[in-house]
C-alpha positions as CSV (number, residue, x, y, z in Angstrom):
1,X,56.6,137.5,-81.2
2,X,53.9,140.1,-80.7
3,X,50.7,139.7,-82.6
4,X,48.9,142.7,-84.2
5,X,45.4,141.8,-83.0
6,X,46.4,141.7,-79.3
7,X,49.5,143.9,-79.1
8,X,47.8,146.8,-77.3
9,X,45.8,144.9,-74.8
10,X,48.4,146.0,-72.2
11,X,52.0,146.9,-72.0
12,X,54.2,143.7,-71.8
13,X,57.3,143.3,-69.7
14,X,60.2,141.5,-71.2
15,X,62.6,140.2,-68.5
16,X,66.1,139.0,-69.0
17,X,66.5,140.5,-72.5
18,X,70.2,140.4,-73.4
19,X,72.4,141.7,-76.2
20,X,72.2,139.6,-79.3
21,X,68.5,138.7,-78.9
22,X,65.7,140.2,-81.0
23,X,62.1,141.2,-80.5
24,X,59.8,140.3,-83.3
25,X,57.2,143.0,-84.0
26,X,56.7,142.2,-87.7
27,X,53.1,141.0,-87.3
28,X,52.2,144.1,-85.3
29,X,53.6,146.5,-87.9
30,X,52.1,144.6,-90.9
31,X,48.7,144.3,-89.2
32,X,48.5,148.1,-88.9
33,X,49.7,148.7,-92.5
34,X,53.5,149.2,-92.3
35,X,55.2,148.3,-95.5
36,X,59.0,147.5,-95.2
37,X,61.0,149.3,-97.9
38,X,58.3,151.9,-98.4
39,X,57.5,153.3,-95.0
40,X,60.0,154.9,-92.7
41,X,60.4,152.7,-89.6
42,X,61.0,155.8,-87.5
43,X,57.4,156.9,-88.3
44,X,56.1,153.7,-86.7
45,X,58.5,152.7,-84.0
46,X,60.5,154.6,-81.3
47,X,62.4,153.5,-78.3
48,X,62.6,155.6,-75.1
49,X,64.6,155.0,-71.9
50,X,63.9,155.6,-68.2
51,X,66.2,154.3,-65.5
52,X,67.2,150.7,-66.3
53,X,64.4,150.2,-68.7
54,X,63.8,150.5,-72.5
55,X,60.3,151.2,-73.8
56,X,59.3,150.1,-77.2
57,X,56.5,152.3,-78.6
58,X,54.5,151.9,-81.8
59,X,52.4,154.4,-83.7
60,X,49.6,152.3,-85.2
61,X,49.1,154.6,-88.2
62,X,52.7,155.8,-88.8
63,X,52.4,159.3,-90.2
64,X,48.6,159.3,-89.8
65,X,46.9,161.5,-87.2
66,X,44.5,159.0,-85.5
67,X,47.1,157.4,-83.3
68,X,50.3,158.5,-81.5
69,X,53.1,156.4,-80.1
70,X,51.9,153.9,-77.5
71,X,53.9,151.5,-75.3
72,X,54.0,148.0,-76.7
73,X,56.5,146.6,-74.2
74,X,59.4,147.4,-72.0
75,X,62.5,145.7,-70.9
76,X,63.5,145.1,-67.3
77,X,67.1,146.0,-66.4
78,X,68.1,146.5,-70.1
79,X,68.4,150.2,-71.0
80,X,70.1,149.9,-74.4
81,X,67.4,148.4,-76.6
82,X,67.9,149.6,-80.2
83,X,66.1,149.5,-83.5
84,X,68.7,146.8,-84.6
85,X,67.3,144.6,-81.8
86,X,63.9,144.4,-83.6
87,X,62.7,142.0,-86.3
88,X,60.3,144.1,-88.5
89,X,59.8,141.9,-91.6
C-alpha cells in the first residue's frame, strides 16, 4: 500500500509483480482529493510502458493545473500492468 503523505518521496520499484496481484493506491488518491464514483480515474492515474516495465503515474490534482502526471512506481519485468490491477477505494 502506498501512503499519500510519502508517495512522491521517490519512485518505487515493485519487483516480482505477477498477474492476479493488486497495487493499493487508495490512500494516495484520497489524500489528494480523488472521490471514487465522482472523479474520472483516468484524470488521476495513467500507466505507461517501456521495455519490460510498467510505470504507474498519478496526477495529484486530477483535472487541476498545478500538477501533472508523476511516476509513483514501476514494475520490474512486468509490462502489462493495467488499471484493473489497482485498488483505488
